mmCIF file as gemmi writes it, N, C-alpha and C atoms, coordinates in Angstrom:
data_model
loop_
_atom_site.group_PDB
_atom_site.id
_atom_site.type_symbol
_atom_site.label_atom_id
_atom_site.label_alt_id
_atom_site.label_comp_id
_atom_site.label_asym_id
_atom_site.label_entity_id
_atom_site.label_seq_id
_atom_site.pdbx_PDB_ins_code
_atom_site.Cartn_x
_atom_site.Cartn_y
_atom_site.Cartn_z
_atom_site.occupancy
_atom_site.B_iso_or_equiv
_atom_site.pdbx_formal_charge
_atom_site.auth_seq_id
_atom_site.auth_asym_id
_atom_site.pdbx_PDB_model_num
ATOM 1 N N . MET Axp A 1 ? -153.306 38.072 -56.952 1 0 ? 1 A 1
ATOM 2 C CA . MET Axp A 1 ? -154.43 38.823 -56.421 1 0 ? 1 A 1
ATOM 3 C C . MET Axp A 1 ? -154.015 40.27 -56.145 1 0 ? 1 A 1
ATOM 4 N N . PHE Axp A 2 ? -152.825 40.432 -55.569 1 0 ? 2 A 1
ATOM 5 C CA . PHE Axp A 2 ? -152.363 41.782 -55.264 1 0 ? 2 A 1
ATOM 6 C C . PHE Axp A 2 ? -152.102 42.553 -56.553 1 0 ? 2 A 1
ATOM 7 N N . ARG Axp A 3 ? -151.544 41.848 -57.534 1 0 ? 3 A 1
ATOM 8 C CA . ARG Axp A 3 ? -151.251 42.482 -58.813 1 0 ? 3 A 1
ATOM 9 C C . ARG Axp A 3 ? -152.533 42.948 -59.49 1 0 ? 3 A 1
ATOM 10 N N . ARG Axp A 4 ? -153.555 42.102 -59.478 1 0 ? 4 A 1
ATOM 11 C CA . ARG Axp A 4 ? -154.815 42.462 -60.132 1 0 ? 4 A 1
ATOM 12 C C . ARG Axp A 4 ? -155.479 43.642 -59.42 1 0 ? 4 A 1
ATOM 13 N N . TYR Axp A 5 ? -155.413 43.669 -58.081 1 0 ? 5 A 1
ATOM 14 C CA . TYR Axp A 5 ? -156.011 44.788 -57.366 1 0 ? 5 A 1
ATOM 15 C C . TYR Axp A 5 ? -155.213 46.075 -57.609 1 0 ? 5 A 1
ATOM 16 N N . ALA Axp A 6 ? -153.897 45.956 -57.725 1 0 ? 6 A 1
ATOM 17 C CA . ALA Axp A 6 ? -153.075 47.141 -58.012 1 0 ? 6 A 1
ATOM 18 C C . ALA Axp A 6 ? -153.429 47.717 -59.381 1 0 ? 6 A 1
ATOM 19 N N . ILE Axp A 7 ? -153.629 46.851 -60.362 1 0 ? 7 A 1
ATOM 20 C CA . ILE Axp A 7 ? -154.027 47.325 -61.688 1 0 ? 7 A 1
ATOM 21 C C . ILE Axp A 7 ? -155.415 47.953 -61.621 1 0 ? 7 A 1
ATOM 22 N N . PHE Axp A 8 ? -156.318 47.336 -60.857 1 0 ? 8 A 1
ATOM 23 C CA . PHE Axp A 8 ? -157.66 47.878 -60.669 1 0 ? 8 A 1
ATOM 24 C C . PHE Axp A 8 ? -157.601 49.274 -60.05 1 0 ? 8 A 1
ATOM 25 N N . THR Axp A 9 ? -156.78 49.446 -59.016 1 0 ? 9 A 1
ATOM 26 C CA . THR Axp A 9 ? -156.688 50.76 -58.373 1 0 ? 9 A 1
ATOM 27 C C . THR Axp A 9 ? -156.077 51.794 -59.305 1 0 ? 9 A 1
ATOM 28 N N . ASN Axp A 10 ? -155.191 51.335 -60.173 1 0 ? 10 A 1
ATOM 29 C CA . ASN Axp A 10 ? -154.592 52.25 -61.131 1 0 ? 10 A 1
ATOM 30 C C . ASN Axp A 10 ? -155.624 52.719 -62.154 1 0 ? 10 A 1
ATOM 31 N N . ASN Axp A 11 ? -156.505 51.811 -62.565 1 0 ? 11 A 1
ATOM 32 C CA . ASN Axp A 11 ? -157.51 52.138 -63.576 1 0 ? 11 A 1
ATOM 33 C C . ASN Axp A 11 ? -158.741 52.834 -62.994 1 0 ? 11 A 1
ATOM 34 N N . TYR Axp A 12 ? -159.117 52.484 -61.783 1 0 ? 12 A 1
ATOM 35 C CA . TYR Axp A 12 ? -160.344 53.014 -61.155 1 0 ? 12 A 1
ATOM 36 C C . TYR Axp A 12 ? -160.043 53.519 -59.741 1 0 ? 12 A 1
ATOM 37 N N . PRO Axp A 13 ? -159.369 54.648 -59.602 1 0 ? 13 A 1
ATOM 38 C CA . PRO Axp A 13 ? -159 55.122 -58.263 1 0 ? 13 A 1
ATOM 39 C C . PRO Axp A 13 ? -160.212 55.496 -57.396 1 0 ? 13 A 1
ATOM 40 N N . MET Axp A 14 ? -161.305 55.927 -58.022 1 0 ? 14 A 1
ATOM 41 C CA . MET Axp A 14 ? -162.482 56.31 -57.236 1 0 ? 14 A 1
ATOM 42 C C . MET Axp A 14 ? -163.117 55.089 -56.581 1 0 ? 14 A 1
ATOM 43 N N . LEU Axp A 15 ? -163.185 53.986 -57.289 1 0 ? 15 A 1
ATOM 44 C CA . LEU Axp A 15 ? -163.727 52.758 -56.693 1 0 ? 15 A 1
ATOM 45 C C . LEU Axp A 15 ? -162.826 52.244 -55.577 1 0 ? 15 A 1
ATOM 46 N N . HIS Axp A 16 ? -161.534 52.433 -55.729 1 0 ? 16 A 1
ATOM 47 C CA . HIS Axp A 16 ? -160.61 52.052 -54.653 1 0 ? 16 A 1
ATOM 48 C C . HIS Axp A 16 ? -160.879 52.891 -53.403 1 0 ? 16 A 1
ATOM 49 N N . ASN Axp A 17 ? -161.113 54.176 -53.588 1 0 ? 17 A 1
ATOM 50 C CA . ASN Axp A 17 ? -161.426 55.033 -52.439 1 0 ? 17 A 1
ATOM 51 C C . ASN Axp A 17 ? -162.719 54.596 -51.761 1 0 ? 17 A 1
ATOM 52 N N . ILE Axp A 18 ? -163.704 54.202 -52.553 1 0 ? 18 A 1
ATOM 53 C CA . ILE Axp A 18 ? -164.954 53.702 -51.975 1 0 ? 18 A 1
ATOM 54 C C . ILE Axp A 18 ? -164.693 52.421 -51.194 1 0 ? 18 A 1
ATOM 55 N N . ASN Axp A 19 ? -163.868 51.521 -51.74 1 0 ? 19 A 1
ATOM 56 C CA . ASN Axp A 19 ? -163.505 50.296 -51.014 1 0 ? 19 A 1
ATOM 57 C C . ASN Axp A 19 ? -162.838 50.617 -49.684 1 0 ? 19 A 1
ATOM 58 N N . LEU Axp A 20 ? -161.943 51.577 -49.696 1 0 ? 20 A 1
ATOM 59 C CA . LEU Axp A 20 ? -161.273 51.982 -48.455 1 0 ? 20 A 1
ATOM 60 C C . LEU Axp A 20 ? -162.269 52.507 -47.434 1 0 ? 20 A 1
ATOM 61 N N . MET Axp A 21 ? -163.194 53.332 -47.88 1 0 ? 21 A 1
ATOM 62 C CA . MET Axp A 21 ? -164.196 53.871 -46.958 1 0 ? 21 A 1
ATOM 63 C C . MET Axp A 21 ? -165.086 52.779 -46.383 1 0 ? 21 A 1
ATOM 64 N N . ILE Axp A 22 ? -165.449 51.798 -47.198 1 0 ? 22 A 1
ATOM 65 C CA . ILE Axp A 22 ? -166.279 50.691 -46.717 1 0 ? 22 A 1
ATOM 66 C C . ILE Axp A 22 ? -165.528 49.877 -45.668 1 0 ? 22 A 1
ATOM 67 N N . VAL Axp A 23 ? -164.257 49.597 -45.913 1 0 ? 23 A 1
ATOM 68 C CA . VAL Axp A 23 ? -163.468 48.825 -44.946 1 0 ? 23 A 1
ATOM 69 C C . VAL Axp A 23 ? -163.302 49.603 -43.642 1 0 ? 23 A 1
ATOM 70 N N . ILE Axp A 24 ? -163.074 50.895 -43.736 1 0 ? 24 A 1
ATOM 71 C CA . ILE Axp A 24 ? -162.955 51.723 -42.53 1 0 ? 24 A 1
ATOM 72 C C . ILE Axp A 24 ? -164.276 51.733 -41.76 1 0 ? 24 A 1
ATOM 73 N N . LEU Axp A 25 ? -165.384 51.84 -42.471 1 0 ? 25 A 1
ATOM 74 C CA . LEU Axp A 25 ? -166.697 51.814 -41.822 1 0 ? 25 A 1
ATOM 75 C C . LEU Axp A 25 ? -166.941 50.475 -41.132 1 0 ? 25 A 1
ATOM 76 N N . ILE Axp A 26 ? -166.607 49.378 -41.792 1 0 ? 26 A 1
ATOM 77 C CA . ILE Axp A 26 ? -166.767 48.056 -41.175 1 0 ? 26 A 1
ATOM 78 C C . ILE Axp A 26 ? -165.919 47.951 -39.918 1 0 ? 26 A 1
ATOM 79 N N . MET Axp A 27 ? -164.695 48.453 -39.974 1 0 ? 27 A 1
ATOM 80 C CA . MET Axp A 27 ? -163.807 48.423 -38.811 1 0 ? 27 A 1
ATOM 81 C C . MET Axp A 27 ? -164.393 49.232 -37.651 1 0 ? 27 A 1
ATOM 82 N N . LEU Axp A 28 ? -164.866 50.432 -37.942 1 0 ? 28 A 1
ATOM 83 C CA . LEU Axp A 28 ? -165.415 51.278 -36.881 1 0 ? 28 A 1
ATOM 84 C C . LEU Axp A 28 ? -166.667 50.671 -36.255 1 0 ? 28 A 1
ATOM 85 N N . VAL Axp A 29 ? -167.552 50.151 -37.081 1 0 ? 29 A 1
ATOM 86 C CA . VAL Axp A 29 ? -168.779 49.535 -36.565 1 0 ? 29 A 1
ATOM 87 C C . VAL Axp A 29 ? -168.439 48.299 -35.748 1 0 ? 29 A 1
ATOM 88 N N . SER Axp A 30 ? -167.499 47.502 -36.214 1 0 ? 30 A 1
ATOM 89 C CA . SER Axp A 30 ? -167.121 46.286 -35.488 1 0 ? 30 A 1
ATOM 90 C C . SER Axp A 30 ? -166.494 46.609 -34.134 1 0 ? 30 A 1
ATOM 91 N N . VAL Axp A 31 ? -165.628 47.601 -34.117 1 0 ? 31 A 1
ATOM 92 C CA . VAL Axp A 31 ? -165.008 47.991 -32.842 1 0 ? 31 A 1
ATOM 93 C C . VAL Axp A 31 ? -166.069 48.514 -31.877 1 0 ? 31 A 1
ATOM 94 N N . TYR Axp A 32 ? -166.97 49.351 -32.378 1 0 ? 32 A 1
ATOM 95 C CA . TYR Axp A 32 ? -168.036 49.875 -31.52 1 0 ? 32 A 1
ATOM 96 C C . TYR Axp A 32 ? -168.907 48.743 -30.972 1 0 ? 32 A 1
ATOM 97 N N . GLN Axp A 33 ? -169.327 47.834 -31.852 1 0 ? 33 A 1
ATOM 98 C CA . GLN Axp A 33 ? -170.174 46.732 -31.416 1 0 ? 33 A 1
ATOM 99 C C . GLN Axp A 33 ? -169.443 45.818 -30.438 1 0 ? 33 A 1
ATOM 100 N N . LEU Axp A 34 ? -168.159 45.595 -30.67 1 0 ? 34 A 1
ATOM 101 C CA . LEU Axp A 34 ? -167.375 44.746 -29.778 1 0 ? 34 A 1
ATOM 102 C C . LEU Axp A 34 ? -167.27 45.368 -28.387 1 0 ? 34 A 1
ATOM 103 N N . VAL Axp A 35 ? -167.047 46.665 -28.336 1 0 ? 35 A 1
ATOM 104 C CA . VAL Axp A 35 ? -166.939 47.345 -27.049 1 0 ? 35 A 1
ATOM 105 C C . VAL Axp A 35 ? -168.306 47.447 -26.367 1 0 ? 35 A 1
ATOM 106 N N . GLU Axp A 36 ? -169.329 47.777 -27.14 1 0 ? 36 A 1
ATOM 107 C CA . GLU Axp A 36 ? -170.652 47.997 -26.569 1 0 ? 36 A 1
ATOM 108 C C . GLU Axp A 36 ? -171.321 46.693 -26.127 1 0 ? 36 A 1
ATOM 109 N N . ASN Axp A 37 ? -171.293 45.668 -26.976 1 0 ? 37 A 1
ATOM 110 C CA . ASN Axp A 37 ? -172.025 44.437 -26.684 1 0 ? 37 A 1
ATOM 111 C C . ASN Axp A 37 ? -171.171 43.346 -26.066 1 0 ? 37 A 1
ATOM 112 N N . GLU Axp A 38 ? -169.868 43.507 -26.11 1 0 ? 38 A 1
ATOM 113 C CA . GLU Axp A 38 ? -168.932 42.543 -25.524 1 0 ? 38 A 1
ATOM 114 C C . GLU Axp A 38 ? -169.178 41.125 -26.026 1 0 ? 38 A 1
ATOM 115 N N . GLN Axp A 39 ? -169.442 41.005 -27.325 1 0 ? 39 A 1
ATOM 116 C CA . GLN Axp A 39 ? -169.59 39.692 -27.95 1 0 ? 39 A 1
ATOM 117 C C . GLN Axp A 39 ? -168.458 39.513 -28.945 1 0 ? 39 A 1
ATOM 118 N N . LEU Axp A 40 ? -167.806 38.377 -28.851 1 0 ? 40 A 1
ATOM 119 C CA . LEU Axp A 40 ? -166.637 38.122 -29.673 1 0 ? 40 A 1
ATOM 120 C C . LEU Axp A 40 ? -166.975 37.95 -31.156 1 0 ? 40 A 1
ATOM 121 N N . ALA Axp A 41 ? -168.243 37.777 -31.472 1 0 ? 41 A 1
ATOM 122 C CA . ALA Axp A 41 ? -168.655 37.598 -32.869 1 0 ? 41 A 1
ATOM 123 C C . ALA Axp A 41 ? -168.328 38.832 -33.704 1 0 ? 41 A 1
ATOM 124 N N . TYR Axp A 42 ? -168.27 39.986 -33.102 1 0 ? 42 A 1
ATOM 125 C CA . TYR Axp A 42 ? -167.973 41.221 -33.837 1 0 ? 42 A 1
ATOM 126 C C . TYR Axp A 42 ? -166.497 41.343 -34.195 1 0 ? 42 A 1
ATOM 127 N N . ALA Axp A 43 ? -165.674 40.453 -33.668 1 0 ? 43 A 1
ATOM 128 C CA . ALA Axp A 43 ? -164.259 40.461 -34.025 1 0 ? 43 A 1
ATOM 129 C C . ALA Axp A 43 ? -164.052 40.019 -35.474 1 0 ? 43 A 1
ATOM 130 N N . ASN Axp A 44 ? -165.044 39.355 -36.057 1 0 ? 44 A 1
ATOM 131 C CA . ASN Axp A 44 ? -164.944 38.963 -37.46 1 0 ? 44 A 1
ATOM 132 C C . ASN Axp A 44 ? -164.802 40.177 -38.366 1 0 ? 44 A 1
ATOM 133 N N . GLY Axp A 45 ? -165.504 41.241 -38.054 1 0 ? 45 A 1
ATOM 134 C CA . GLY Axp A 45 ? -165.383 42.473 -38.839 1 0 ? 45 A 1
ATOM 135 C C . GLY Axp A 45 ? -163.993 43.069 -38.733 1 0 ? 45 A 1
ATOM 136 N N . ILE Axp A 46 ? -163.397 42.987 -37.562 1 0 ? 46 A 1
ATOM 137 C CA . ILE Axp A 46 ? -162.037 43.495 -37.381 1 0 ? 46 A 1
ATOM 138 C C . ILE Axp A 46 ? -161.05 42.643 -38.171 1 0 ? 46 A 1
ATOM 139 N N . ALA Axp A 47 ? -161.237 41.322 -38.144 1 0 ? 47 A 1
ATOM 140 C CA . ALA Axp A 47 ? -160.368 40.425 -38.905 1 0 ? 47 A 1
ATOM 141 C C . ALA Axp A 47 ? -160.494 40.705 -40.404 1 0 ? 47 A 1
ATOM 142 N N . PHE Axp A 48 ? -161.721 40.912 -40.871 1 0 ? 48 A 1
ATOM 143 C CA . PHE Axp A 48 ? -161.931 41.248 -42.283 1 0 ? 48 A 1
ATOM 144 C C . PHE Axp A 48 ? -161.211 42.539 -42.638 1 0 ? 48 A 1
ATOM 145 N N . ALA Axp A 49 ? -161.324 43.537 -41.786 1 0 ? 49 A 1
ATOM 146 C CA . ALA Axp A 49 ? -160.678 44.822 -42.058 1 0 ? 49 A 1
ATOM 147 C C . ALA Axp A 49 ? -159.158 44.677 -42.074 1 0 ? 49 A 1
ATOM 148 N N . LEU Axp A 50 ? -158.607 43.9 -41.172 1 0 ? 50 A 1
ATOM 149 C CA . LEU Axp A 50 ? -157.153 43.72 -41.139 1 0 ? 50 A 1
ATOM 150 C C . LEU Axp A 50 ? -156.654 42.971 -42.372 1 0 ? 50 A 1
ATOM 151 N N . LEU Axp A 51 ? -157.395 41.963 -42.804 1 0 ? 51 A 1
ATOM 152 C CA . LEU Axp A 51 ? -157.012 41.254 -44.031 1 0 ? 51 A 1
ATOM 153 C C . LEU Axp A 51 ? -157.1 42.177 -45.252 1 0 ? 51 A 1
ATOM 154 N N . SER Axp A 52 ? -158.123 43.022 -45.267 1 0 ? 52 A 1
ATOM 155 C CA . SER Axp A 52 ? -158.27 43.973 -46.374 1 0 ? 52 A 1
ATOM 156 C C . SER Axp A 52 ? -157.134 44.982 -46.383 1 0 ? 52 A 1
ATOM 157 N N . VAL Axp A 53 ? -156.749 45.451 -45.218 1 0 ? 53 A 1
ATOM 158 C CA . VAL Axp A 53 ? -155.648 46.414 -45.13 1 0 ? 53 A 1
ATOM 159 C C . VAL Axp A 53 ? -154.348 45.768 -45.605 1 0 ? 53 A 1
ATOM 160 N N . ALA Axp A 54 ? -154.153 44.505 -45.27 1 0 ? 54 A 1
ATOM 161 C CA . ALA Axp A 54 ? -152.954 43.802 -45.746 1 0 ? 54 A 1
ATOM 162 C C . ALA Axp A 54 ? -152.965 43.699 -47.263 1 0 ? 54 A 1
ATOM 163 N N . MET Axp A 55 ? -154.13 43.421 -47.835 1 0 ? 55 A 1
ATOM 164 C CA . MET Axp A 55 ? -154.223 43.343 -49.29 1 0 ? 55 A 1
ATOM 165 C C . MET Axp A 55 ? -153.967 44.713 -49.922 1 0 ? 55 A 1
ATOM 166 N N . PHE Axp A 56 ? -154.53 45.766 -49.335 1 0 ? 56 A 1
ATOM 167 C CA . PHE Axp A 56 ? -154.301 47.112 -49.852 1 0 ? 56 A 1
ATOM 168 C C . PHE Axp A 56 ? -152.817 47.467 -49.794 1 0 ? 56 A 1
ATOM 169 N N . ALA Axp A 57 ? -152.156 47.085 -48.722 1 0 ? 57 A 1
ATOM 170 C CA . ALA Axp A 57 ? -150.736 47.4 -48.56 1 0 ? 57 A 1
ATOM 171 C C . ALA Axp A 57 ? -149.889 46.678 -49.596 1 0 ? 57 A 1
ATOM 172 N N . ARG Axp A 58 ? -150.163 45.4 -49.808 1 0 ? 58 A 1
ATOM 173 C CA . ARG Axp A 58 ? -149.398 44.642 -50.8 1 0 ? 58 A 1
ATOM 174 C C . ARG Axp A 58 ? -149.657 45.172 -52.211 1 0 ? 58 A 1
ATOM 175 N N . ALA Axp A 59 ? -150.896 45.529 -52.506 1 0 ? 59 A 1
ATOM 176 C CA . ALA Axp A 59 ? -151.222 46.082 -53.818 1 0 ? 59 A 1
ATOM 177 C C . ALA Axp A 59 ? -150.549 47.439 -54.013 1 0 ? 59 A 1
ATOM 178 N N . SER Axp A 60 ? -150.51 48.23 -52.962 1 0 ? 60 A 1
ATOM 179 C CA . SER Axp A 60 ? -149.859 49.536 -53.038 1 0 ? 60 A 1
ATOM 180 C C . SER Axp A 60 ? -148.365 49.383 -53.29 1 0 ? 60 A 1
ATOM 181 N N . ASP Axp A 61 ? -147.755 48.417 -52.621 1 0 ? 61 A 1
ATOM 182 C CA . ASP Axp A 61 ? -146.333 48.159 -52.817 1 0 ? 61 A 1
ATOM 183 C C . ASP Axp A 61 ? -146.058 47.729 -54.26 1 0 ? 61 A 1
ATOM 184 N N . TYR Axp A 62 ? -146.889 46.845 -54.785 1 0 ? 62 A 1
ATOM 185 C CA . TYR Axp A 62 ? -146.742 46.401 -56.174 1 0 ? 62 A 1
ATOM 186 C C . TYR Axp A 62 ? -146.929 47.58 -57.134 1 0 ? 62 A 1
ATOM 187 N N . LYS Axp A 63 ? -147.933 48.385 -56.861 1 0 ? 63 A 1
ATOM 188 C CA . LYS Axp A 63 ? -148.226 49.535 -57.719 1 0 ? 63 A 1
ATOM 189 C C . LYS Axp A 63 ? -147.056 50.525 -57.719 1 0 ? 63 A 1
ATOM 190 N N . ARG Axp A 64 ? -146.498 50.755 -56.547 1 0 ? 64 A 1
ATOM 191 C CA . ARG Axp A 64 ? -145.376 51.697 -56.437 1 0 ? 64 A 1
ATOM 192 C C . ARG Axp A 64 ? -144.144 51.173 -57.164 1 0 ? 64 A 1
ATOM 193 N N . LYS Axp A 65 ? -143.909 49.861 -57.09 1 0 ? 65 A 1
ATOM 194 C CA . LYS Axp A 65 ? -142.711 49.301 -57.709 1 0 ? 65 A 1
ATOM 195 C C . LYS Axp A 65 ? -142.84 49.134 -59.216 1 0 ? 65 A 1
ATOM 196 N N . PHE Axp A 66 ? -144.011 48.682 -59.685 1 0 ? 66 A 1
ATOM 197 C CA . PHE Axp A 66 ? -144.1 48.249 -61.069 1 0 ? 66 A 1
ATOM 198 C C . PHE Axp A 66 ? -145.035 49.059 -61.962 1 0 ? 66 A 1
ATOM 199 N N . LEU Axp A 67 ? -145.962 49.805 -61.393 1 0 ? 67 A 1
ATOM 200 C CA . LEU Axp A 67 ? -146.95 50.487 -62.226 1 0 ? 67 A 1
ATOM 201 C C . LEU Axp A 67 ? -146.759 51.987 -62.33 1 0 ? 67 A 1
ATOM 202 N N . THR Axp A 68 ? -145.818 52.538 -61.614 1 0 ? 68 A 1
ATOM 203 C CA . THR Axp A 68 ? -145.571 53.974 -61.715 1 0 ? 68 A 1
ATOM 204 C C . THR Axp A 68 ? -144.54 54.238 -62.797 1 0 ? 68 A 1
ATOM 205 N N . LYS Axp A 69 ? -144.647 55.385 -63.399 1 0 ? 69 A 1
ATOM 206 C CA . LYS Axp A 69 ? -143.711 55.763 -64.44 1 0 ? 69 A 1
ATOM 207 C C . LYS Axp A 69 ? -142.422 56.313 -63.796 1 0 ? 69 A 1
ATOM 208 N N . ASN Axp A 70 ? -141.31 55.908 -64.302 1 0 ? 70 A 1
ATOM 209 C CA . ASN Axp A 70 ? -140.025 56.433 -63.798 1 0 ? 70 A 1
ATOM 210 C C . ASN Axp A 70 ? -139.816 57.839 -64.315 1 0 ? 70 A 1
ATOM 211 N N . LYS Axp A 71 ? -139.526 58.743 -63.425 1 0 ? 71 A 1
ATOM 212 C CA . LYS Axp A 71 ? -139.339 60.143 -63.819 1 0 ? 71 A 1
ATOM 213 C C . LYS Axp A 71 ? -137.884 60.495 -63.804 1 0 ? 71 A 1
Protein backbone atom coordinates (compact mmCIF):
# COMPACT_ATOMS: atom_id res chain seq x y z
CA MET A 1 0.00 0.00 0.00
CA PHE A 2 2.81 2.39 0.88
CA ARG A 3 4.66 1.49 -2.30
CA ARG A 4 1.61 2.13 -4.48
CA TYR A 5 0.94 5.49 -2.82
CA ALA A 6 4.61 6.47 -3.23
CA ILE A 7 4.40 5.70 -6.95
CA PHE A 8 1.13 7.65 -7.12
CA THR A 9 2.72 10.69 -5.46
CA ASN A 10 5.64 10.45 -7.84
CA ASN A 11 3.33 10.43 -10.86
CA TYR A 12 0.68 12.89 -9.60
CA PRO A 13 2.23 15.32 -7.09
CA MET A 14 -0.67 17.79 -7.37
CA LEU A 15 -3.23 15.18 -6.30
CA HIS A 16 -0.98 14.28 -3.39
CA ASN A 17 -0.97 17.93 -2.31
CA ILE A 18 -4.76 17.97 -2.49
CA ASN A 19 -4.87 14.81 -0.34
CA LEU A 20 -2.61 16.48 2.21
CA MET A 21 -4.82 19.56 2.33
CA ILE A 22 -7.95 17.45 2.81
CA VAL A 23 -6.37 15.51 5.68
CA ILE A 24 -5.20 18.74 7.33
CA LEU A 25 -8.70 20.21 6.96
CA ILE A 26 -10.28 17.09 8.49
CA MET A 27 -7.82 17.30 11.39
CA LEU A 28 -8.53 20.98 12.03
CA VAL A 29 -12.31 20.56 11.86
CA SER A 30 -12.18 17.52 14.13
CA VAL A 31 -10.04 19.27 16.72
CA TYR A 32 -12.32 22.32 16.66
CA GLN A 33 -15.46 20.20 16.98
CA LEU A 34 -13.92 18.12 19.76
CA VAL A 35 -12.99 21.21 21.75
CA GLU A 36 -16.21 23.09 21.03
CA ASN A 37 -18.78 20.30 21.46
CA GLU A 38 -16.85 18.05 23.85
CA GLN A 39 -18.13 14.90 22.15
CA LEU A 40 -15.74 12.02 21.74
CA ALA A 41 -17.26 11.11 18.36
CA TYR A 42 -15.12 13.81 16.73
CA ALA A 43 -11.99 11.93 17.74
CA ASN A 44 -12.62 9.66 14.75
CA GLY A 45 -11.48 12.47 12.46
CA ILE A 46 -8.28 12.84 14.45
CA ALA A 47 -7.66 9.08 14.27
CA PHE A 48 -8.23 9.17 10.50
CA ALA A 49 -5.78 12.05 10.13
CA LEU A 50 -3.13 10.29 12.22
CA LEU A 51 -3.45 7.08 10.20
CA SER A 52 -3.21 9.11 6.99
CA VAL A 53 -0.10 10.90 8.23
CA ALA A 54 1.48 7.54 9.05
CA MET A 55 0.73 6.34 5.53
CA PHE A 56 2.16 9.54 4.03
CA ALA A 57 5.31 9.13 6.11
CA ARG A 58 5.86 5.52 5.09
CA ALA A 59 5.22 6.36 1.43
CA SER A 60 7.64 9.28 1.65
CA ASP A 61 10.30 7.04 3.15
CA TYR A 62 9.82 4.48 0.37
CA LYS A 63 9.88 7.22 -2.26
CA ARG A 64 13.09 8.70 -0.85
CA LYS A 65 14.83 5.32 -0.71
CA PHE A 66 13.71 3.69 -3.94
CA LEU A 67 12.14 6.18 -6.35
CA THR A 68 14.62 9.03 -6.39
CA LYS A 69 17.43 9.15 -8.88
CA ASN A 70 20.94 8.83 -7.46
CA LYS A 71 22.96 11.92 -8.24
